[in-house]
VOVO-931788 format. One record per residue (C-alpha): residue number from 1; chain; x, y, z. Coordinates in Angstrom, 3 decimals. Layout:
REM VOVO-931788
n; chain; px; py; pz
NUM; A; X; Y; Z
...
REM end
This chain:
REM VOVO-931788
n; chain; px; py; pz
1; A; -28.805; -15.444; 35.273
2; A; -25.764; -15.931; 37.403
3; A; -26.501; -17.633; 40.727
4; A; -26.486; -15.510; 43.738
5; A; -27.220; -16.597; 47.425
6; A; -30.641; -15.465; 48.492
7; A; -31.900; -14.345; 52.036
8; A; -34.474; -16.869; 52.596
9; A; -36.066; -18.718; 55.534
10; A; -34.782; -22.013; 53.839
11; A; -31.066; -20.548; 53.867
12; A; -31.503; -19.652; 57.722
13; A; -32.940; -23.155; 58.438
14; A; -29.854; -24.762; 56.766
15; A; -27.347; -22.867; 58.900
16; A; -26.400; -25.516; 61.534
17; A; -24.707; -22.757; 63.734
18; A; -28.194; -21.218; 64.267
19; A; -29.948; -24.560; 65.260
20; A; -33.401; -23.643; 63.845
21; A; -36.115; -26.146; 63.636
22; A; -39.176; -25.972; 61.385
23; A; -42.316; -26.883; 63.354
24; A; -44.452; -26.894; 60.437
25; A; -44.085; -29.480; 57.678
26; A; -43.204; -28.079; 54.265
27; A; -45.979; -30.016; 52.640
28; A; -48.433; -27.930; 54.787
29; A; -47.028; -24.594; 53.420
30; A; -47.648; -22.873; 49.976
31; A; -45.266; -23.661; 47.269
32; A; -41.977; -21.757; 47.696
33; A; -42.882; -20.450; 51.263
34; A; -39.370; -21.344; 52.371
35; A; -37.703; -19.763; 49.300
36; A; -39.283; -16.260; 49.377
37; A; -36.470; -13.690; 49.724
38; A; -36.665; -11.787; 53.272
39; A; -36.031; -8.116; 53.420
40; A; -35.319; -8.149; 57.302
41; A; -35.706; -10.157; 60.465
42; A; -37.322; -8.412; 63.426
43; A; -38.088; -9.247; 66.858
44; A; -41.269; -8.182; 68.826
45; A; -43.490; -9.366; 71.621
46; A; -46.321; -6.860; 71.007
47; A; -49.937; -8.221; 70.765
48; A; -50.124; -6.615; 67.497
49; A; -46.792; -5.523; 65.734
50; A; -48.232; -5.185; 62.204
51; A; -48.174; -1.327; 62.276
52; A; -44.381; -1.525; 62.775
53; A; -43.761; -4.219; 60.139
54; A; -42.823; -4.251; 56.374
55; A; -43.568; -6.871; 53.756
56; A; -41.425; -9.884; 53.338
57; A; -40.318; -9.799; 56.774
58; A; -39.399; -12.618; 59.209
59; A; -40.831; -12.116; 62.805
60; A; -39.412; -13.446; 66.029
61; A; -41.111; -13.560; 69.401
62; A; -40.770; -15.046; 72.811
63; A; -44.545; -15.364; 73.471
64; A; -44.843; -12.899; 76.326
65; A; -47.876; -11.226; 74.817
66; A; -49.885; -14.627; 75.022
67; A; -51.687; -15.384; 78.259
68; A; -53.084; -19.059; 78.697
69; A; -53.792; -21.450; 76.060
70; A; -57.002; -19.921; 74.574
71; A; -56.811; -20.712; 70.770
72; A; -58.517; -17.323; 69.673
73; A; -55.826; -14.975; 70.576
74; A; -53.156; -17.065; 68.721
75; A; -55.570; -17.413; 65.597
76; A; -56.182; -13.589; 65.349
77; A; -52.352; -12.930; 66.057
78; A; -51.179; -15.371; 63.181
79; A; -54.072; -14.077; 60.886
80; A; -52.809; -10.330; 61.355
81; A; -49.353; -11.249; 60.631
82; A; -50.419; -13.162; 57.432
83; A; -52.353; -10.204; 56.207
84; A; -49.521; -7.782; 56.666
85; A; -47.038; -10.124; 54.505
86; A; -44.964; -11.801; 57.205
87; A; -43.101; -14.697; 55.588
88; A; -42.699; -16.757; 58.698
89; A; -42.694; -16.736; 62.698
90; A; -39.847; -17.710; 64.689
91; A; -40.706; -18.697; 68.411
92; A; -37.759; -18.384; 70.913
93; A; -38.098; -21.258; 73.390
94; A; -36.870; -21.682; 77.074
95; A; -37.435; -17.901; 77.636
96; A; -40.988; -17.839; 78.482
97; A; -41.966; -21.296; 77.439
98; A; -40.155; -24.488; 77.262
99; A; -41.657; -25.339; 73.798
100; A; -43.921; -23.829; 71.079
101; A; -47.454; -23.571; 72.280
102; A; -49.911; -25.992; 70.602
103; A; -52.275; -23.117; 69.971
104; A; -49.753; -21.109; 68.096
105; A; -48.841; -24.388; 66.054
106; A; -52.313; -24.861; 65.164
107; A; -52.895; -21.362; 64.067
108; A; -49.878; -21.222; 61.958
109; A; -50.998; -24.571; 60.274
110; A; -54.381; -23.130; 59.610
111; A; -52.947; -19.973; 57.974
112; A; -50.217; -21.923; 56.188
113; A; -47.473; -19.735; 57.831
114; A; -44.159; -21.079; 58.386
115; A; -43.428; -21.557; 62.188
116; A; -39.840; -22.427; 63.419
117; A; -38.315; -22.816; 66.920
118; A; -35.348; -20.587; 68.007
119; A; -33.483; -22.250; 70.534
120; A; -32.334; -20.377; 73.692
121; A; -28.704; -20.488; 73.028
122; A; -29.350; -18.493; 69.595
123; A; -30.061; -14.696; 70.067
124; A; -32.430; -13.207; 67.785
125; A; -29.756; -10.770; 66.726
126; A; -27.852; -13.720; 65.368
127; A; -30.662; -14.440; 62.925
128; A; -30.897; -10.630; 61.813
129; A; -27.171; -10.439; 61.239
130; A; -27.246; -13.768; 59.347
131; A; -30.038; -12.448; 56.946
132; A; -28.308; -9.249; 56.739
133; A; -25.263; -10.805; 55.544
134; A; -27.286; -12.801; 53.029
135; A; -28.924; -9.608; 51.682
136; A; -25.324; -7.973; 51.389
137; A; -23.876; -10.953; 49.639
138; A; -26.694; -11.142; 47.371
139; A; -26.345; -7.442; 46.523
140; A; -22.468; -7.864; 45.756
141; A; -23.102; -10.823; 43.830
142; A; -25.826; -9.088; 41.563
143; A; -23.407; -6.014; 41.220
144; A; -20.607; -8.318; 40.289
145; A; -22.987; -10.166; 37.834
146; A; -24.019; -6.873; 36.259
147; A; -20.543; -5.727; 35.655
148; A; -19.696; -9.089; 34.206
149; A; -22.893; -8.951; 31.882
150; A; -22.085; -5.317; 30.735
151; A; -18.469; -6.275; 29.922
152; A; -19.771; -9.453; 27.898
153; A; -22.287; -7.412; 25.972
154; A; -19.908; -4.776; 25.039
155; A; -17.537; -7.481; 23.639
156; A; -20.394; -8.660; 21.905
157; A; -21.234; -5.410; 20.385
158; A; -17.766; -5.262; 18.699
159; A; -18.416; -8.276; 16.533
160; A; -19.315; -8.133; 12.803
161; A; -23.119; -8.404; 13.517
162; A; -23.011; -6.326; 16.842
163; A; -26.656; -5.981; 17.098
164; A; -27.489; -9.519; 16.702
165; A; -24.536; -10.647; 19.018
166; A; -25.582; -8.208; 21.616
167; A; -29.158; -9.410; 21.703
168; A; -27.831; -13.082; 21.885
169; A; -25.610; -12.088; 24.867
170; A; -28.479; -10.390; 26.709
171; A; -30.475; -13.521; 26.369
172; A; -27.674; -15.625; 27.534
173; A; -27.028; -13.392; 30.511
174; A; -30.674; -13.102; 31.624
175; A; -31.392; -16.869; 30.608
176; A; -34.508; -15.665; 29.046
177; A; -35.924; -15.243; 25.454
178; A; -35.184; -11.921; 23.796
179; A; -36.754; -10.647; 20.704
180; A; -36.266; -7.702; 18.471
181; A; -39.007; -6.299; 16.528
182; A; -38.813; -3.810; 13.525
183; A; -40.829; -0.374; 13.230
184; A; -43.830; -2.538; 11.537
185; A; -44.016; -4.710; 14.617
186; A; -42.527; -7.844; 12.829
187; A; -40.237; -10.142; 14.834
188; A; -36.804; -9.936; 12.962
189; A; -34.576; -11.549; 15.499
190; A; -34.883; -13.786; 18.319
191; A; -32.807; -15.615; 20.994
192; A; -33.156; -18.425; 21.373
193; A; -34.698; -18.956; 17.963
194; A; -38.405; -19.993; 18.170
195; A; -38.027; -19.976; 21.946
196; A; -41.841; -18.709; 22.376
197; A; -44.832; -20.744; 21.839
198; A; -47.137; -19.442; 18.872
199; A; -49.552; -18.262; 21.575
200; A; -47.240; -16.324; 23.619
201; A; -45.528; -14.926; 20.366
202; A; -49.074; -13.759; 19.002
203; A; -49.873; -11.903; 22.251
204; A; -46.268; -10.309; 22.415
205; A; -46.326; -9.228; 18.697
206; A; -49.906; -7.564; 19.348
207; A; -48.665; -5.494; 22.177
208; A; -45.589; -4.531; 20.310
209; A; -47.708; -3.526; 17.422
210; A; -49.973; -1.312; 19.619
211; A; -46.926; 0.365; 21.236
212; A; -45.300; 1.200; 17.824
213; A; -48.692; 2.528; 16.565
214; A; -48.998; 4.941; 19.235
215; A; -45.532; 6.376; 18.109
216; A; -44.176; 7.424; 21.413
217; A; -41.163; 6.017; 23.229
218; A; -42.487; 3.721; 26.155
219; A; -41.949; 0.703; 28.223
220; A; -44.629; -1.966; 28.980
221; A; -45.156; -5.252; 30.795
222; A; -47.265; -8.115; 29.654
223; A; -48.583; -11.507; 30.942
224; A; -48.899; -13.867; 28.094
225; A; -49.426; -17.643; 27.871
226; A; -48.504; -17.838; 31.661
227; A; -45.361; -15.956; 31.133
228; A; -44.169; -12.501; 32.094
229; A; -42.688; -10.026; 29.445
230; A; -40.917; -6.698; 29.513
231; A; -41.257; -4.531; 26.426
232; A; -39.386; -1.493; 25.164
233; A; -39.661; 0.662; 22.288
234; A; -36.398; 1.763; 20.270
235; A; -35.752; 5.181; 18.793
236; A; -37.162; 8.627; 19.635
237; A; -40.853; 9.431; 19.782
238; A; -42.488; 9.911; 16.165
239; A; -39.526; 7.945; 14.679
240; A; -39.694; 4.589; 16.497
241; A; -37.169; 2.232; 14.907
242; A; -38.738; -1.010; 16.564
243; A; -39.059; -2.577; 19.909
244; A; -37.263; -5.147; 22.144
245; A; -39.388; -7.765; 24.090
246; A; -37.648; -10.070; 27.020
247; A; -39.516; -13.046; 28.491
248; A; -38.865; -11.647; 32.010
249; A; -40.841; -9.831; 34.491
250; A; -40.152; -7.938; 37.673
251; A; -36.376; -7.409; 36.779
252; A; -34.370; -6.264; 39.631
253; A; -32.186; -3.004; 39.571
254; A; -29.158; -4.712; 38.249
255; A; -30.943; -6.578; 35.264
256; A; -32.818; -3.322; 34.532
257; A; -29.509; -1.629; 34.287
258; A; -28.120; -4.323; 31.780
259; A; -31.278; -4.171; 29.870
260; A; -31.328; -0.477; 29.601
261; A; -27.758; -0.499; 28.436
262; A; -28.658; -2.990; 25.476
263; A; -31.933; -0.764; 24.702
264; A; -29.307; 2.169; 24.219
265; A; -26.850; 0.191; 22.224
266; A; -29.638; -1.374; 20.014
267; A; -31.238; 2.204; 19.615
268; A; -27.866; 3.690; 18.608
269; A; -27.274; 0.884; 16.085
270; A; -30.614; 1.383; 14.580
271; A; -30.107; 5.093; 14.003
272; A; -26.561; 4.739; 12.645
273; A; -28.205; 2.489; 10.024
274; A; -30.243; 5.547; 8.717
275; A; -27.369; 7.277; 6.839
276; A; -26.389; 3.659; 5.276
277; A; -29.993; 3.133; 4.337
278; A; -29.937; 6.727; 2.563
279; A; -26.913; 5.718; 0.692
280; A; -28.709; 2.477; -0.270
281; A; -31.760; 4.250; -1.478
282; A; -29.646; 6.569; -3.610
283; A; -27.954; 3.543; -5.164
284; A; -31.231; 1.694; -5.772
285; A; -32.633; 4.802; -7.268
286; A; -29.803; 4.988; -9.759
287; A; -30.490; 1.166; -10.572
288; A; -34.219; 1.902; -11.093
289; A; -33.225; 4.671; -13.711
290; A; -30.878; 2.261; -15.202
291; A; -33.788; -0.281; -15.692
292; A; -36.156; 2.412; -17.363
293; A; -33.712; 2.465; -20.285
294; A; -34.869; -1.023; -21.020
295; A; -31.571; -2.385; -20.682
296; A; -30.908; -4.304; -17.494
297; A; -27.191; -5.105; -18.366
298; A; -26.021; -2.472; -16.064
299; A; -28.405; -2.989; -13.032
300; A; -28.471; -6.800; -13.068
301; A; -24.854; -7.414; -11.947
302; A; -24.876; -4.620; -9.328
303; A; -28.098; -5.907; -7.778
304; A; -26.803; -9.457; -7.763
305; A; -23.553; -8.496; -6.088
306; A; -24.993; -6.436; -3.474
307; A; -28.449; -8.155; -2.713
308; A; -30.006; -10.822; -4.564
309; A; -30.408; -11.298; -8.182
310; A; -33.269; -9.345; -10.049
311; A; -36.430; -11.313; -10.172
312; A; -36.562; -13.871; -13.263
313; A; -38.661; -12.948; -15.988
314; A; -41.628; -12.627; -16.490
315; A; -41.992; -9.670; -14.056
316; A; -44.750; -7.108; -12.977
317; A; -43.696; -3.690; -12.143
318; A; -45.534; -1.809; -9.246
319; A; -45.353; 1.861; -8.432
320; A; -46.352; 2.775; -4.735
321; A; -46.975; 5.797; -2.689
322; A; -46.281; 5.282; 0.870
323; A; -46.825; 7.932; 3.825
324; A; -43.517; 9.721; 4.265
325; A; -43.471; 8.540; 7.978
326; A; -43.305; 4.858; 7.047
327; A; -41.148; 5.211; 3.823
328; A; -38.038; 3.781; 5.272
329; A; -39.693; 1.037; 7.218
330; A; -41.385; -0.145; 4.104
331; A; -38.065; -0.142; 2.288
332; A; -36.614; -2.107; 5.122
333; A; -39.408; -4.699; 4.900
334; A; -38.932; -5.053; 1.216
335; A; -35.223; -5.601; 1.685
336; A; -36.053; -8.422; 4.143
337; A; -38.436; -10.009; 1.825
338; A; -35.756; -10.464; -0.895
339; A; -34.540; -13.448; 1.260
340; A; -37.578; -15.430; 0.343
341; A; -39.094; -13.747; -2.478
342; A; -37.920; -12.670; -6.020
343; A; -38.297; -8.741; -5.571
344; A; -36.276; -5.569; -6.339
345; A; -37.317; -2.158; -5.156
346; A; -36.071; 1.453; -5.283
347; A; -37.109; 5.186; -5.399
348; A; -38.434; 6.169; -8.793
349; A; -39.736; 9.290; -10.608
350; A; -43.343; 8.578; -9.555
351; A; -42.820; 6.802; -6.335
352; A; -41.510; 3.573; -4.961
353; A; -40.765; 1.091; -7.769
354; A; -41.254; -2.570; -6.905
355; A; -40.362; -5.326; -9.378
356; A; -41.547; -8.836; -8.476
357; A; -41.795; -12.350; -10.443
358; A; -45.202; -12.724; -11.805
359; A; -45.864; -15.420; -9.454
360; A; -45.141; -13.317; -6.522
361; A; -47.794; -10.633; -7.057
362; A; -49.399; -11.609; -3.546
363; A; -46.353; -9.635; -1.985
364; A; -47.676; -6.495; -3.485
365; A; -51.073; -6.956; -1.715
366; A; -49.510; -7.706; 1.607
367; A; -47.251; -4.610; 1.125
368; A; -50.295; -2.346; 0.450
369; A; -52.134; -3.636; 3.472
370; A; -49.217; -3.492; 5.807
371; A; -48.160; 0.128; 5.027
372; A; -51.466; 1.675; 3.853
373; A; -49.830; 2.246; 0.505
374; A; -51.396; 2.795; -2.779
375; A; -50.013; 0.603; -5.442
376; A; -50.492; 0.412; -9.250
377; A; -49.349; -2.768; -10.891
378; A; -48.630; -3.231; -14.615
379; A; -49.050; -6.100; -16.984
380; A; -46.433; -9.049; -16.771
381; A; -43.545; -8.064; -18.980
382; A; -39.699; -8.505; -19.494
383; A; -36.951; -6.160; -18.784
384; A; -36.728; -5.035; -22.401
385; A; -40.169; -3.437; -21.661
386; A; -39.521; -2.087; -18.146
387; A; -40.329; 1.416; -19.031
388; A; -43.515; 0.470; -20.736
389; A; -44.363; -1.465; -17.704
390; A; -43.469; 1.299; -15.426
391; A; -45.800; 3.748; -17.420
392; A; -48.642; 1.190; -16.887
393; A; -48.149; 0.981; -13.118
394; A; -48.153; 4.844; -12.812
395; A; -51.450; 4.884; -15.102
396; A; -52.902; 2.386; -12.867
397; A; -51.728; 4.193; -9.573
398; A; -53.107; 7.606; -10.695
399; A; -56.325; 6.191; -12.630
400; A; -59.031; 8.798; -11.783
401; A; -61.861; 7.411; -9.460
402; A; -59.929; 4.505; -8.497
403; A; -60.412; 3.663; -4.847
404; A; -58.526; 0.127; -4.689
405; A; -55.549; 0.166; -2.621
406; A; -53.881; -2.102; -5.332
407; A; -54.974; -1.129; -9.060
408; A; -53.751; -3.437; -11.736
409; A; -53.500; -2.154; -15.289
410; A; -54.728; -5.431; -16.813
411; A; -58.079; -4.953; -14.968
412; A; -59.137; -1.691; -16.621
413; A; -57.137; -1.526; -19.661
414; A; -59.307; -4.024; -21.764
415; A; -62.314; -1.554; -21.166
416; A; -60.802; 0.765; -23.843
417; A; -59.425; 4.226; -23.841
418; A; -62.661; 6.054; -23.797
419; A; -63.702; 4.081; -20.629
420; A; -61.043; 6.020; -18.677
421; A; -62.451; 9.440; -19.171
422; A; -63.277; 9.467; -15.531
423; A; -61.361; 12.433; -14.216
424; A; -62.778; 15.640; -13.047
425; A; -61.448; 17.595; -15.881
426; A; -62.833; 15.211; -18.432
427; A; -66.333; 15.183; -16.580
428; A; -66.446; 19.042; -16.290
429; A; -65.529; 19.488; -19.927
430; A; -68.091; 16.857; -20.951
431; A; -71.053; 18.471; -19.030
432; A; -69.970; 21.851; -20.623
433; A; -70.086; 20.435; -24.108
434; A; -73.531; 18.642; -23.581
435; A; -75.194; 21.427; -21.612
436; A; -77.012; 23.066; -24.635
437; A; -78.846; 19.771; -25.141
438; A; -79.615; 19.232; -21.572
439; A; -80.960; 22.967; -21.338
440; A; -83.124; 22.341; -24.361
441; A; -84.520; 19.048; -23.187
442; A; -85.300; 20.571; -19.740
443; A; -87.090; 23.696; -21.175
444; A; -89.089; 22.258; -24.068
445; A; -89.559; 18.557; -22.859
446; A; -87.596; 17.199; -25.859
447; A; -85.230; 14.178; -26.067
448; A; -82.368; 15.490; -28.015
449; A; -79.671; 13.971; -25.853
450; A; -81.270; 10.480; -25.546
451; A; -81.819; 10.603; -29.367
452; A; -78.230; 11.485; -30.089
453; A; -76.917; 8.782; -28.012
454; A; -79.079; 6.169; -29.394
455; A; -78.106; 7.518; -32.911
456; A; -74.356; 7.361; -32.292
457; A; -75.006; 3.760; -30.723
458; A; -76.636; 2.809; -34.050
459; A; -73.485; 3.875; -36.126
460; A; -75.318; 7.091; -36.972
461; A; -78.131; 5.195; -38.951
462; A; -81.209; 6.975; -38.730
463; A; -83.576; 4.048; -39.625
464; A; -81.909; 1.836; -36.765
465; A; -82.195; 4.684; -34.277
466; A; -85.669; 5.384; -35.146
467; A; -86.672; 1.823; -34.726
468; A; -85.035; 1.720; -31.160
469; A; -86.794; 5.108; -30.127
470; A; -90.046; 4.085; -31.671
471; A; -90.352; 7.222; -33.638
472; A; -90.497; 8.028; -37.325
473; A; -87.082; 8.466; -39.183
474; A; -87.937; 11.994; -40.049
475; A; -88.338; 12.724; -36.328
476; A; -84.897; 11.399; -35.680
477; A; -83.302; 13.338; -38.615
478; A; -84.803; 16.705; -37.322
479; A; -83.673; 15.946; -33.695
480; A; -80.206; 15.363; -35.025
481; A; -80.252; 18.581; -36.986
482; A; -81.524; 20.434; -33.887
483; A; -78.720; 19.068; -31.836
484; A; -76.029; 19.998; -34.331
485; A; -77.421; 23.382; -34.417
486; A; -77.374; 23.741; -30.660
487; A; -73.808; 22.326; -30.294
488; A; -72.503; 24.289; -33.239
489; A; -70.950; 21.229; -34.759
490; A; -71.211; 19.187; -38.037
491; A; -71.901; 15.765; -37.012
492; A; -71.545; 14.321; -40.596
493; A; -68.005; 13.893; -39.879
494; A; -66.304; 11.115; -37.648
495; A; -64.136; 13.474; -35.472
496; A; -67.208; 15.476; -34.381
497; A; -69.126; 12.247; -33.623
498; A; -66.198; 10.817; -31.688
499; A; -65.904; 13.945; -29.392
500; A; -69.673; 13.800; -28.838
501; A; -69.397; 10.021; -27.787
502; A; -66.546; 10.733; -25.606
503; A; -68.343; 13.506; -23.919
504; A; -71.518; 11.195; -23.400
505; A; -69.160; 8.492; -21.703
506; A; -67.486; 11.050; -19.487
507; A; -70.553; 12.562; -18.216
508; A; -72.011; 9.124; -17.119
REM end
C-alpha cells in the first residue's frame, strides 16, 4: 500500500520547529505507542477533562489543576486519561512550573503513557495545527492512492485474463494476500500464490464455505492464525458465484472503496461467464450425443481442441443427478479437474454424463460427496461401447432400493437379473401373485408357500424337497397340487415355475 504521512506523536516529536522533548523513555512505553495515529490535539487544565475528550487524542496541559506535590492526584489524573484512550500527555513548561513535576512523570511511567515537554516558546495551537496538517496530508495522500489504485485496477481488467489480473493488482495495491474462491468454497486463484500458511488457509476456507452455504450476500471479518482477513461473497443472494478473501482487517475508507470496486468487477465478470457456460454446456451435450453413437471420431478432436483430450481407454461412464441450484457449480468444478485428471463431462439424456479413466474413479466419489449428487457408474469399457456403458450407469443410478450415493453397476450385476426385482411395482405384483397361498396358510395352518419355495429350490424334484422338509413325498405332491389350484397355474411348465420363483424373490 502506498506510504502516506501519519499524524502521530513521533511525527510531532521529530518536528524541530516545535522543540518537543519526550520525558519518558520509549523503552518504558507499549510497542508502537509513539506511532498510533492521532485524531486531534487538545489543551485543557481541567482536573478531569475526560468527559470532553475523544479516543486517540493528544492532551496538552500547563498543570494549573495540580496543587502541591502529593502523588495521588497525579496518579488518579493519569489513570483517568489512560482509561479514556488518551495517547499522550504534553506538559507546557515555564507557564506555571519550570519543569515537569516528578509526580506526574512517575504517574505516566506507571501507566506507560507517553509524556513530553512543550517549551514555553511553542504555543499549544502550533501542535494542534501541525497535527491537523498531518491529518489533511494523510487524507489527501490516501485519496490520491485510491484514485491511482482504481486506475491501475481498471487497466488490469482490460487484460486477456481480466479477472486474474484485477485480483493480482488488488493484492499489489493493498500489499496483501488476495484469494478468489468459487461457489463450492474452493480456492481457485490467489496472489501471491501460496501466500498463506496451511493453518490460515484452512480457517479462511472454512469461513468462506460457511458463508456460501448460507446462500446470502454477505461480508465478514476473521482472525485466523494471528492475521486479520476481510471476506465478501460474490453474486446475488441465492446464486452466489464465490467469494473474495483479503489478508487485511480494519481497512480504511479508501481501501474499502477500492475493494468494493474489485468485488463489483469480479461479480460482473463471473455473471458474464454464465452465458458462455450455457453455450459450453450446449456444445458438451452435443458431444455426449455423439459419443453415444459409439463412434468417438467426431467428438475426440473437438474435445482435444477446446479442452483436453478425452480420457484414454479404458474408461468408466457415470451418470449423475445434481441439485439444480448446484448444477453450474458442479460443471465448473469438473472443468477445472480436467487440468489434473482424465475427465470429460456434459449433459446427457438421463443426467450429467462423466467419463473418467478407469484409474481415476476416486474423482466420482469426491464429486458425489462435494455436490450431494447421486452417481451411477458403469463397468470399464472402450468408446466403442459407450452407449452400453451409459445404459449401465443409468441402471446403477436408478436401481430400485439403492441408498448409496455412488452406485456401481459391477457391484450388483453379478447377482443376476432376478436379484434386481426390488422395485415397488415388482413387490406389489409379487405379493398379489402369492396372496392366495399366504391366505390359505394363514387360515388353515398349512405351509404351502414354504413348500413351494423348497420344491423350486430343489429343481422341482419331489423326493429332494420331501427330504429337506422332513415330510412324505406324497405330502409334498399334494401341497404342490393344492398350490397350483389356488394360483390357477400349471407348475409342470418352466415359464410358470420361473414366474413363481421371481415372485418369491421380489416379495423377499
